[in-house]
Structures are given as structure tokens and as C-alpha cells.
PDB file of N, H, CA, C and O in Angstrom:
ATOM      1  N   MET A   1     117.772 128.418  71.696  1.00  0.00           N
ATOM      2  CA  MET A   1     118.259 127.684  72.783  1.00  0.00           C
ATOM      3  C   MET A   1     118.267 128.457  74.302  1.00  0.00           C
ATOM      4  O   MET A   1     118.222 128.055  75.465  1.00  0.00           O
ATOM      5  N   ASN A   2     118.360 129.965  73.560  1.00  0.00           N
ATOM      6  H   ASN A   2     118.397 130.292  72.616  1.00  0.00           H
ATOM      7  CA  ASN A   2     118.479 130.841  75.013  1.00  0.00           C
ATOM      8  C   ASN A   2     117.197 130.892  75.583  1.00  0.00           C
ATOM      9  O   ASN A   2     117.152 130.797  76.809  1.00  0.00           O
ATOM     10  N   GLU A   3     116.196 131.014  74.993  1.00  0.00           N
ATOM     11  H   GLU A   3     116.233 131.091  73.997  1.00  0.00           H
ATOM     12  CA  GLU A   3     114.801 130.948  75.422  1.00  0.00           C
ATOM     13  C   GLU A   3     114.824 129.537  76.483  1.00  0.00           C
ATOM     14  O   GLU A   3     114.590 129.647  77.686  1.00  0.00           O
ATOM     15  N   ILE A   4     115.102 128.386  75.905  1.00  0.00           N
ATOM     16  H   ILE A   4     115.292 128.296  74.928  1.00  0.00           H
ATOM     17  CA  ILE A   4     115.133 127.359  77.000  1.00  0.00           C
ATOM     18  C   ILE A   4     115.700 127.546  78.329  1.00  0.00           C
ATOM     19  O   ILE A   4     115.170 127.181  79.378  1.00  0.00           O
ATOM     20  N   VAL A   5     116.812 128.138  78.202  1.00  0.00           N
ATOM     21  H   VAL A   5     117.241 128.435  77.349  1.00  0.00           H
ATOM     22  CA  VAL A   5     117.072 128.604  79.549  1.00  0.00           C
ATOM     23  C   VAL A   5     116.910 129.668  80.355  1.00  0.00           C
ATOM     24  O   VAL A   5     116.967 129.718  81.584  1.00  0.00           O
ATOM     25  N   ASN A   6     116.722 130.441  79.635  1.00  0.00           N
ATOM     26  H   ASN A   6     116.676 130.401  78.637  1.00  0.00           H
ATOM     27  CA  ASN A   6     115.782 131.596  80.467  1.00  0.00           C
ATOM     28  C   ASN A   6     114.651 130.485  81.356  1.00  0.00           C
ATOM     29  O   ASN A   6     114.643 130.192  82.551  1.00  0.00           O
ATOM     30  N   SER A   7     114.011 130.168  80.560  1.00  0.00           N
ATOM     31  H   SER A   7     114.018 130.407  79.589  1.00  0.00           H
ATOM     32  CA  SER A   7     112.720 129.565  80.835  1.00  0.00           C
ATOM     33  C   SER A   7     113.417 128.422  82.214  1.00  0.00           C
ATOM     34  O   SER A   7     112.973 128.609  83.348  1.00  0.00           O
ATOM     35  N   ILE A   8     114.274 127.519  82.039  1.00  0.00           N
ATOM     36  H   ILE A   8     114.634 127.367  81.119  1.00  0.00           H
ATOM     37  CA  ILE A   8     114.327 127.426  83.383  1.00  0.00           C
ATOM     38  C   ILE A   8     114.940 127.932  84.834  1.00  0.00           C
ATOM     39  O   ILE A   8     114.924 127.462  85.972  1.00  0.00           O
ATOM     40  N   THR A   9     115.505 129.161  84.208  1.00  0.00           N
ATOM     41  H   THR A   9     115.518 129.542  83.283  1.00  0.00           H
ATOM     42  CA  THR A   9     116.405 129.589  85.145  1.00  0.00           C
ATOM     43  C   THR A   9     115.026 130.276  85.818  1.00  0.00           C
ATOM     44  O   THR A   9     114.902 130.097  87.030  1.00  0.00           O
ATOM     45  N   THR A  10     114.144 130.928  85.241  1.00  0.00           N
ATOM     46  H   THR A  10     114.245 131.074  84.257  1.00  0.00           H
ATOM     47  CA  THR A  10     113.080 131.869  85.789  1.00  0.00           C
ATOM     48  C   THR A  10     112.078 130.743  86.724  1.00  0.00           C
ATOM     49  O   THR A  10     111.285 131.144  87.577  1.00  0.00           O
ATOM     50  N   TYR A  11     112.283 129.282  86.386  1.00  0.00           N
ATOM     51  H   TYR A  11     112.927 128.957  85.694  1.00  0.00           H
ATOM     52  CA  TYR A  11     111.767 128.556  87.115  1.00  0.00           C
ATOM     53  C   TYR A  11     112.428 128.185  87.882  1.00  0.00           C
ATOM     54  O   TYR A  11     111.759 128.155  88.915  1.00  0.00           O
ATOM     55  N   LEU A  12     113.557 127.796  88.102  1.00  0.00           N
ATOM     56  H   LEU A  12     114.101 127.821  87.263  1.00  0.00           H
ATOM     57  CA  LEU A  12     114.339 127.634  89.439  1.00  0.00           C
ATOM     58  C   LEU A  12     114.286 128.975  90.051  1.00  0.00           C
ATOM     59  O   LEU A  12     113.817 128.990  91.190  1.00  0.00           O
ATOM     60  N   LYS A  13     114.620 129.985  89.607  1.00  0.00           N
ATOM     61  H   LYS A  13     115.001 129.973  88.683  1.00  0.00           H
ATOM     62  CA  LYS A  13     113.999 130.757  90.741  1.00  0.00           C
ATOM     63  C   LYS A  13     112.721 131.040  91.352  1.00  0.00           C
ATOM     64  O   LYS A  13     112.676 131.813  92.309  1.00  0.00           O
ATOM     65  N   GLY A  14     111.430 130.361  90.790  1.00  0.00           N
ATOM     66  H   GLY A  14     111.466 129.733  90.013  1.00  0.00           H
ATOM     67  CA  GLY A  14     110.575 130.699  91.315  1.00  0.00           C
ATOM     68  C   GLY A  14     110.029 129.371  92.475  1.00  0.00           C
ATOM     69  O   GLY A  14     109.226 129.322  93.407  1.00  0.00           O
ATOM     70  N   VAL A  15     110.814 128.554  91.914  1.00  0.00           N
ATOM     71  H   VAL A  15     111.466 128.594  91.156  1.00  0.00           H
ATOM     72  CA  VAL A  15     111.117 127.694  92.840  1.00  0.00           C
ATOM     73  C   VAL A  15     111.808 127.355  94.233  1.00  0.00           C
ATOM     74  O   VAL A  15     111.466 126.587  95.133  1.00  0.00           O
ATOM     75  N   ARG A  16     112.905 128.205  94.088  1.00  0.00           N
ATOM     76  H   ARG A  16     113.182 128.828  93.357  1.00  0.00           H
ATOM     77  CA  ARG A  16     113.579 128.610  95.079  1.00  0.00           C
ATOM     78  C   ARG A  16     113.207 130.242  95.917  1.00  0.00           C
ATOM     79  O   ARG A  16     113.957 130.841  96.688  1.00  0.00           O
ATOM     80  N   ALA A  17     111.681 130.704  95.411  1.00  0.00           N
ATOM     81  H   ALA A  17     111.072 130.218  94.785  1.00  0.00           H
ATOM     82  CA  ALA A  17     110.963 131.590  96.345  1.00  0.00           C
ATOM     83  C   ALA A  17     110.008 131.214  97.069  1.00  0.00           C
ATOM     84  O   ALA A  17     109.667 131.721  98.138  1.00  0.00           O
ATOM     85  N   GLU A  18     109.334 129.935  96.301  1.00  0.00           N
ATOM     86  H   GLU A  18     109.612 129.523  95.433  1.00  0.00           H
ATOM     87  CA  GLU A  18     108.222 129.193  97.257  1.00  0.00           C
ATOM     88  C   GLU A  18     108.740 128.149  98.601  1.00  0.00           C
ATOM     89  O   GLU A  18     108.245 127.873  99.694  1.00  0.00           O
ATOM     90  N   TRP A  19     109.892 127.783  97.935  1.00  0.00           N
ATOM     91  H   TRP A  19     110.294 128.008  97.047  1.00  0.00           H
ATOM     92  CA  TRP A  19     110.737 126.768  98.931  1.00  0.00           C
ATOM     93  C   TRP A  19     110.736 127.744 100.304  1.00  0.00           C
ATOM     94  O   TRP A  19     110.481 127.209 101.383  1.00  0.00           O
ATOM     95  N   GLY A  20     111.029 129.203 100.241  1.00  0.00           N
ATOM     96  H   GLY A  20     111.235 129.637  99.364  1.00  0.00           H
ATOM     97  CA  GLY A  20     111.584 129.969 101.686  1.00  0.00           C
ATOM     98  C   GLY A  20     109.978 130.283 102.162  1.00  0.00           C
ATOM     99  O   GLY A  20     109.696 130.899 103.190  1.00  0.00           O
ATOM    100  N   LYS A  21     108.998 129.735 101.211  1.00  0.00           N
ATOM    101  H   LYS A  21     109.227 129.234 100.377  1.00  0.00           H
ATOM    102  CA  LYS A  21     107.447 130.336 102.085  1.00  0.00           C
ATOM    103  C   LYS A  21     106.816 128.601 102.799  1.00  0.00           C
ATOM    104  O   LYS A  21     105.737 128.339 103.331  1.00  0.00           O
ATOM    105  N   VAL A  22     107.803 127.861 102.560  1.00  0.00           N
ATOM    106  H   VAL A  22     108.679 128.074 102.128  1.00  0.00           H
ATOM    107  CA  VAL A  22     107.239 126.403 103.052  1.00  0.00           C
ATOM    108  C   VAL A  22     106.923 126.347 104.709  1.00  0.00           C
ATOM    109  O   VAL A  22     107.805 127.102 105.116  1.00  0.00           O
ATOM    110  N   THR A  23     106.555 126.124 105.305  1.00  0.00           N
ATOM    111  H   THR A  23     105.838 125.510 104.974  1.00  0.00           H
ATOM    112  CA  THR A  23     106.165 125.610 106.874  1.00  0.00           C
ATOM    113  C   THR A  23     106.388 124.766 106.964  1.00  0.00           C
ATOM    114  O   THR A  23     105.565 124.061 106.382  1.00  0.00           O
ATOM    115  N   TRP A  24     107.607 123.883 107.700  1.00  0.00           N
ATOM    116  H   TRP A  24     108.276 124.456 108.173  1.00  0.00           H
ATOM    117  CA  TRP A  24     107.755 122.811 108.037  1.00  0.00           C
ATOM    118  C   TRP A  24     106.923 122.468 109.284  1.00  0.00           C
ATOM    119  O   TRP A  24     106.528 123.331 110.068  1.00  0.00           O
ATOM    120  N   PRO A  25     106.655 120.997 109.431  1.00  0.00           N
ATOM    121  CA  PRO A  25     106.111 120.769 111.226  1.00  0.00           C
ATOM    122  C   PRO A  25     106.776 120.617 111.949  1.00  0.00           C
ATOM    123  O   PRO A  25     107.823 120.282 111.396  1.00  0.00           O
ATOM    124  N   GLU A  26     106.924 120.647 113.215  1.00  0.00           N
ATOM    125  H   GLU A  26     106.074 120.919 113.665  1.00  0.00           H
ATOM    126  CA  GLU A  26     107.659 120.379 114.286  1.00  0.00           C
ATOM    127  C   GLU A  26     108.050 118.405 114.225  1.00  0.00           C
ATOM    128  O   GLU A  26     107.411 117.409 113.885  1.00  0.00           O
ATOM    129  N   ARG A  27     109.372 118.662 114.742  1.00  0.00           N
ATOM    130  H   ARG A  27     109.891 119.471 115.019  1.00  0.00           H
ATOM    131  CA  ARG A  27     109.560 116.819 114.626  1.00  0.00           C
ATOM    132  C   ARG A  27     108.452 116.469 115.328  1.00  0.00           C
ATOM    133  O   ARG A  27     107.941 115.481 114.800  1.00  0.00           O
ATOM    134  N   ARG A  28     107.726 116.918 116.484  1.00  0.00           N
ATOM    135  H   ARG A  28     108.141 117.720 116.913  1.00  0.00           H
ATOM    136  CA  ARG A  28     107.439 116.331 117.532  1.00  0.00           C
ATOM    137  C   ARG A  28     106.043 116.104 116.791  1.00  0.00           C
ATOM    138  O   ARG A  28     105.334 115.187 117.207  1.00  0.00           O
ATOM    139  N   GLN A  29     105.596 116.902 115.691  1.00  0.00           N
ATOM    140  H   GLN A  29     106.172 117.646 115.353  1.00  0.00           H
ATOM    141  CA  GLN A  29     104.219 116.327 115.323  1.00  0.00           C
ATOM    142  C   GLN A  29     104.571 115.135 114.222  1.00  0.00           C
ATOM    143  O   GLN A  29     104.038 114.057 113.959  1.00  0.00           O
ATOM    144  N   VAL A  30     105.356 115.620 113.869  1.00  0.00           N
ATOM    145  H   VAL A  30     105.789 116.495 114.083  1.00  0.00           H
ATOM    146  CA  VAL A  30     105.794 114.391 112.502  1.00  0.00           C
ATOM    147  C   VAL A  30     105.996 112.814 113.297  1.00  0.00           C
ATOM    148  O   VAL A  30     105.518 111.750 112.901  1.00  0.00           O
ATOM    149  N   PHE A  31     106.721 113.001 114.340  1.00  0.00           N
ATOM    150  H   PHE A  31     107.109 113.865 114.661  1.00  0.00           H
ATOM    151  CA  PHE A  31     106.865 111.698 114.743  1.00  0.00           C
ATOM    152  C   PHE A  31     105.546 111.249 115.387  1.00  0.00           C
ATOM    153  O   PHE A  31     105.392 110.029 115.335  1.00  0.00           O
ATOM    154  N   ALA A  32     104.400 112.037 116.075  1.00  0.00           N
ATOM    155  H   ALA A  32     104.525 113.029 116.118  1.00  0.00           H
ATOM    156  CA  ALA A  32     103.042 111.582 116.304  1.00  0.00           C
ATOM    157  C   ALA A  32     102.222 111.091 114.940  1.00  0.00           C
ATOM    158  O   ALA A  32     101.892 109.934 114.680  1.00  0.00           O
ATOM    159  N   GLU A  33     102.045 111.978 114.346  1.00  0.00           N
ATOM    160  H   GLU A  33     102.313 112.918 114.557  1.00  0.00           H
ATOM    161  CA  GLU A  33     101.469 111.833 112.806  1.00  0.00           C
ATOM    162  C   GLU A  33     102.133 110.113 112.282  1.00  0.00           C
ATOM    163  O   GLU A  33     101.440 109.280 111.698  1.00  0.00           O
ATOM    164  N   THR A  34     103.580 109.919 112.670  1.00  0.00           N
ATOM    165  H   THR A  34     104.142 110.596 113.145  1.00  0.00           H
ATOM    166  CA  THR A  34     103.901 108.537 111.542  1.00  0.00           C
ATOM    167  C   THR A  34     103.616 107.390 112.191  1.00  0.00           C
ATOM    168  O   THR A  34     103.554 106.267 111.692  1.00  0.00           O
ATOM    169  N   LEU A  35     103.405 107.770 113.575  1.00  0.00           N
ATOM    170  H   LEU A  35     103.455 108.683 113.980  1.00  0.00           H
ATOM    171  CA  LEU A  35     103.276 106.834 114.813  1.00  0.00           C
ATOM    172  C   LEU A  35     101.932 106.473 114.562  1.00  0.00           C
ATOM    173  O   LEU A  35     101.723 105.261 114.612  1.00  0.00           O
ATOM    174  N   PHE A  36     100.590 107.478 114.206  1.00  0.00           N
ATOM    175  H   PHE A  36     100.760 108.463 114.165  1.00  0.00           H
ATOM    176  CA  PHE A  36      99.752 107.260 114.290  1.00  0.00           C
ATOM    177  C   PHE A  36      99.186 106.854 112.361  1.00  0.00           C
ATOM    178  O   PHE A  36      98.066 106.928 111.856  1.00  0.00           O
ATOM    179  N   VAL A  37     100.138 106.562 111.926  1.00  0.00           N
ATOM    180  H   VAL A  37     101.048 106.502 112.336  1.00  0.00           H
ATOM    181  CA  VAL A  37     100.147 106.009 110.463  1.00  0.00           C
ATOM    182  C   VAL A  37     100.392 104.529 110.699  1.00  0.00           C
ATOM    183  O   VAL A  37      99.779 103.600 110.174  1.00  0.00           O
ATOM    184  N   VAL A  38     101.258 104.470 111.460  1.00  0.00           N
ATOM    185  H   VAL A  38     101.757 105.225 111.886  1.00  0.00           H
ATOM    186  CA  VAL A  38     101.908 102.972 111.747  1.00  0.00           C
ATOM    187  C   VAL A  38     101.186 102.030 112.046  1.00  0.00           C
ATOM    188  O   VAL A  38     101.249 100.873 111.629  1.00  0.00           O
ATOM    189  N   VAL A  39     100.041 102.759 113.223  1.00  0.00           N
ATOM    190  H   VAL A  39      99.990 103.698 113.561  1.00  0.00           H
ATOM    191  CA  VAL A  39      99.306 101.961 113.975  1.00  0.00           C
ATOM    192  C   VAL A  39      97.989 101.531 113.252  1.00  0.00           C
ATOM    193  O   VAL A  39      97.364 100.471 113.274  1.00  0.00           O
ATOM    194  N   ILE A  40      97.746 102.910 112.498  1.00  0.00           N
ATOM    195  H   ILE A  40      98.254 103.771 112.480  1.00  0.00           H
ATOM    196  CA  ILE A  40      96.759 102.407 111.786  1.00  0.00           C
ATOM    197  C   ILE A  40      96.672 101.186 110.492  1.00  0.00           C
ATOM    198  O   ILE A  40      95.806 100.430 110.052  1.00  0.00           O
ATOM    199  N   VAL A  41      98.227 101.527 110.172  1.00  0.00           N
ATOM    200  H   VAL A  41      98.930 102.141 110.529  1.00  0.00           H
ATOM    201  CA  VAL A  41      98.371 100.678 109.190  1.00  0.00           C
ATOM    202  C   VAL A  41      98.291  98.771 109.809  1.00  0.00           C
ATOM    203  O   VAL A  41      97.873  97.750 109.264  1.00  0.00           O
ATOM    204  N   VAL A  42      98.955  99.060 111.235  1.00  0.00           N
ATOM    205  H   VAL A  42      99.295  99.889 111.678  1.00  0.00           H
ATOM    206  CA  VAL A  42      98.774  97.525 111.749  1.00  0.00           C
ATOM    207  C   VAL A  42      97.915  97.091 112.074  1.00  0.00           C
ATOM    208  O   VAL A  42      97.896  95.869 112.224  1.00  0.00           O
ATOM    209  N   VAL A  43      96.394  98.134 112.433  1.00  0.00           N
ATOM    210  H   VAL A  43      96.410  99.127 112.311  1.00  0.00           H
ATOM    211  CA  VAL A  43      95.272  97.041 112.822  1.00  0.00           C
ATOM    212  C   VAL A  43      94.388  96.984 111.596  1.00  0.00           C
ATOM    213  O   VAL A  43      93.269  96.546 111.863  1.00  0.00           O
ATOM    214  N   PHE A  44      94.595  97.338 110.187  1.00  0.00           N
ATOM    215  H   PHE A  44      95.504  97.694 109.970  1.00  0.00           H
ATOM    216  CA  PHE A  44      93.828  97.025 109.356  1.00  0.00           C
ATOM    217  C   PHE A  44      94.732  95.999 108.855  1.00  0.00           C
ATOM    218  O   PHE A  44      94.127  95.080 108.303  1.00  0.00           O
ATOM    219  N   THR A  45      96.171  95.862 108.883  1.00  0.00           N
ATOM    220  H   THR A  45      96.663  96.609 109.331  1.00  0.00           H
ATOM    221  CA  THR A  45      96.819  94.533 108.481  1.00  0.00           C
ATOM    222  C   THR A  45      96.347  93.231 109.365  1.00  0.00           C
ATOM    223  O   THR A  45      96.273  92.110 108.862  1.00  0.00           O
ATOM    224  N   LEU A  46      96.047  93.494 110.686  1.00  0.00           N
ATOM    225  H   LEU A  46      96.106  94.405 111.095  1.00  0.00           H
ATOM    226  CA  LEU A  46      95.667  92.805 111.685  1.00  0.00           C
ATOM    227  C   LEU A  46      94.147  92.239 110.944  1.00  0.00           C
ATOM    228  O   LEU A  46      93.934  91.035 110.798  1.00  0.00           O
ATOM    229  N   SER A  47      93.132  93.333 110.507  1.00  0.00           N
ATOM    230  H   SER A  47      93.304  94.311 110.626  1.00  0.00           H
ATOM    231  CA  SER A  47      91.807  92.928 110.596  1.00  0.00           C
ATOM    232  C   SER A  47      92.006  92.167 109.477  1.00  0.00           C
ATOM    233  O   SER A  47      91.920  90.953 109.659  1.00  0.00           O
ATOM    234  N   VAL A  48      92.260  92.566 108.308  1.00  0.00           N
ATOM    235  H   VAL A  48      92.329  93.553 108.160  1.00  0.00           H
ATOM    236  CA  VAL A  48      92.569  91.575 107.213  1.00  0.00           C
ATOM    237  C   VAL A  48      92.917  90.349 107.095  1.00  0.00           C
ATOM    238  O   VAL A  48      92.376  89.491 106.397  1.00  0.00           O
ATOM    239  N   TYR A  49      94.067  90.222 107.955  1.00  0.00           N
ATOM    240  H   TYR A  49      94.506  90.919 108.522  1.00  0.00           H
ATOM    241  CA  TYR A  49      94.151  88.958 108.486  1.00  0.00           C
ATOM    242  C   TYR A  49      93.668  87.948 109.337  1.00  0.00           C
ATOM    243  O   TYR A  49      94.047  86.777 109.317  1.00  0.00           O
ATOM    244  N   LEU A  50      92.742  88.478 110.154  1.00  0.00           N
ATOM    245  H   LEU A  50      92.434  89.429 110.170  1.00  0.00           H
ATOM    246  CA  LEU A  50      92.055  87.762 110.801  1.00  0.00           C
ATOM    247  C   LEU A  50      90.744  87.517 109.970  1.00  0.00           C
ATOM    248  O   LEU A  50      90.113  86.463 110.057  1.00  0.00           O
ATOM    249  N   MET A  51      90.418  88.447 109.247  1.00  0.00           N
ATOM    250  H   MET A  51      90.930  89.303 109.176  1.00  0.00           H
ATOM    251  CA  MET A  51      88.969  87.941 108.055  1.00  0.00           C
ATOM    252  C   MET A  51      89.636  86.580 107.176  1.00  0.00           C
ATOM    253  O   MET A  51      89.106  85.558 106.738  1.00  0.00           O
ATOM    254  N   ASP A  52      90.692  86.962 107.157  1.00  0.00           N
ATOM    255  H   ASP A  52      91.122  87.792 107.512  1.00  0.00           H
ATOM    256  CA  ASP A  52      91.525  85.712 106.009  1.00  0.00           C
ATOM    257  C   ASP A  52      91.080  84.423 106.847  1.00  0.00           C
ATOM    258  O   ASP A  52      90.383  83.457 106.535  1.00  0.00           O
ATOM    259  N   VAL A  53      91.769  84.782 108.067  1.00  0.00           N
ATOM    260  H   VAL A  53      92.335  85.567 108.320  1.00  0.00           H
ATOM    261  CA  VAL A  53      91.782  83.295 108.906  1.00  0.00           C
ATOM    262  C   VAL A  53      89.955  83.049 109.269  1.00  0.00           C
ATOM    263  O   VAL A  53      89.680  81.929 109.701  1.00  0.00           O
ATOM    264  N   ILE A  54      89.374  83.540 109.185  1.00  0.00           N
ATOM    265  H   ILE A  54      89.597  84.450 108.834  1.00  0.00           H
ATOM    266  CA  ILE A  54      87.936  83.410 109.608  1.00  0.00           C
ATOM    267  C   ILE A  54      87.216  82.757 108.370  1.00  0.00           C
ATOM    268  O   ILE A  54      86.564  81.716 108.461  1.00  0.00           O
ATOM    269  N   PHE A  55      87.346  83.269 107.529  1.00  0.00           N
ATOM    270  H   PHE A  55      87.875  84.114 107.456  1.00  0.00           H
ATOM    271  CA  PHE A  55      87.144  82.817 106.370  1.00  0.00           C
ATOM    272  C   PHE A  55      87.372  81.691 105.997  1.00  0.00           C
ATOM    273  O   PHE A  55      86.392  81.039 105.638  1.00  0.00           O
ATOM    274  N   LYS A  56      88.672  81.069 105.941  1.00  0.00           N
ATOM    275  H   LYS A  56      89.468  81.599 106.232  1.00  0.00           H
ATOM    276  CA  LYS A  56      89.378  80.263 105.842  1.00  0.00           C
ATOM    277  C   LYS A  56      88.507  78.853 106.441  1.00  0.00           C
ATOM    278  O   LYS A  56      87.984  77.850 105.957  1.00  0.00           O
ATOM    279  N   TRP A  57      88.682  79.371 107.591  1.00  0.00           N
ATOM    280  H   TRP A  57      89.108  80.186 107.984  1.00  0.00           H
ATOM    281  CA  TRP A  57      87.962  77.994 108.633  1.00  0.00           C
ATOM    282  C   TRP A  57      86.590  78.283 108.510  1.00  0.00           C
ATOM    283  O   TRP A  57      86.121  77.808 109.544  1.00  0.00           O
ATOM    284  N   VAL A  58      85.696  78.760 107.887  1.00  0.00           N
ATOM    285  H   VAL A  58      86.077  79.146 107.046  1.00  0.00           H
ATOM    286  CA  VAL A  58      84.301  79.091 107.056  1.00  0.00           C
ATOM    287  C   VAL A  58      84.198  78.321 106.245  1.00  0.00           C
ATOM    288  O   VAL A  58      83.485  77.326 106.379  1.00  0.00           O
ATOM    289  N   LEU A  59      84.984  78.617 105.032  1.00  0.00           N
ATOM    290  H   LEU A  59      85.563  79.425 104.923  1.00  0.00           H
ATOM    291  CA  LEU A  59      85.010  77.731 103.837  1.00  0.00           C
ATOM    292  C   LEU A  59      85.734  76.088 103.889  1.00  0.00           C
ATOM    293  O   LEU A  59      85.692  75.207 103.031  1.00  0.00           O
ATOM    294  N   SER A  60      86.452  76.095 105.373  1.00  0.00           N
ATOM    295  H   SER A  60      86.486  76.811 106.070  1.00  0.00           H
ATOM    296  CA  SER A  60      86.726  74.484 105.188  1.00  0.00           C
ATOM    297  C   SER A  60      85.510  73.527 105.907  1.00  0.00           C
ATOM    298  O   SER A  60      85.586  72.335 106.204  1.00  0.00           O
ATOM    299  N   TYR A  61      84.232  74.568 106.103  1.00  0.00           N
ATOM    300  H   TYR A  61      84.170  75.536 105.862  1.00  0.00           H
ATOM    301  CA  TYR A  61      83.228  73.210 106.156  1.00  0.00           C
ATOM    302  C   TYR A  61      82.365  73.066 105.269  1.00  0.00           C
ATOM    303  O   TYR A  61      81.441  72.287 105.504  1.00  0.00           O
ATOM    304  N   ILE A  62      82.423  73.937 103.695  1.00  0.00           N
ATOM    305  H   ILE A  62      83.174  74.569 103.504  1.00  0.00           H
ATOM    306  CA  ILE A  62      81.986  73.320 102.581  1.00  0.00           C
ATOM    307  C   ILE A  62      82.468  72.401 101.716  1.00  0.00           C
ATOM    308  O   ILE A  62      83.489  72.600 101.057  1.00  0.00           O
ATOM    309  N   PRO A  63      81.486  70.893 101.629  1.00  0.00           N
ATOM    310  CA  PRO A  63      82.366  70.066 101.249  1.00  0.00           C
ATOM    311  C   PRO A  63      82.678  70.315  99.849  1.00  0.00           C
ATOM    312  O   PRO A  63      82.071  71.162  99.194  1.00  0.00           O
ATOM    313  N   HIS A  64      83.996  69.298  99.188  1.00  0.00           N
ATOM    314  H   HIS A  64      84.489  68.609  99.721  1.00  0.00           H
ATOM    315  CA  HIS A  64      84.773  69.588  98.176  1.00  0.00           C
ATOM    316  C   HIS A  64      83.777  68.288  97.217  1.00  0.00           C
ATOM    317  O   HIS A  64      83.014  67.408  97.617  1.00  0.00           O
ATOM    318  N   ARG A  65      84.179  68.648  95.980  1.00  0.00           N
ATOM    319  H   ARG A  65      84.798  69.363  95.655  1.00  0.00           H
ATOM    320  CA  ARG A  65      83.367  67.818  95.328  1.00  0.00           C
ATOM    321  C   ARG A  65      84.775  67.170  94.368  1.00  0.00           C
ATOM    322  O   ARG A  65      84.596  66.290  93.526  1.00  0.00           O
TER     323      ARG A  65
END
């Protein structure tokens, strides 16, 4: 049991040490990259929607049985 507690303690000490080495991006960079991702998602969503509308329109001219 003592070995498990020591392992967990060692692990958490390692996490704490590594946490101090993390370099966090500036707020401006996070905002810019988030905005870029949102714009890309919107563009792709609109592209897929437009393709869906076009395919529906084209397929509506195929006669049904």
C-alpha cells in the first residue's frame, strides 16, 4: 500500500515540476487562433451545405420509378 502512495506522490511531484515549464500563449494569440478556427469551420459548413443543395437540385431532375 505504501508503494502505491509513494508512486502517486512521485507522479504528482513530476506533474507539478512539468507544469512550471509550460509556456502559455498570449491572450491575443489565443483569440486570433480561435477566430481562425471558427472562420474555417463556418466556411467548411457552408461549403458542405452548398454542395448538399446543389446535389439535391441536380438529383431532383432524375426521374423516379
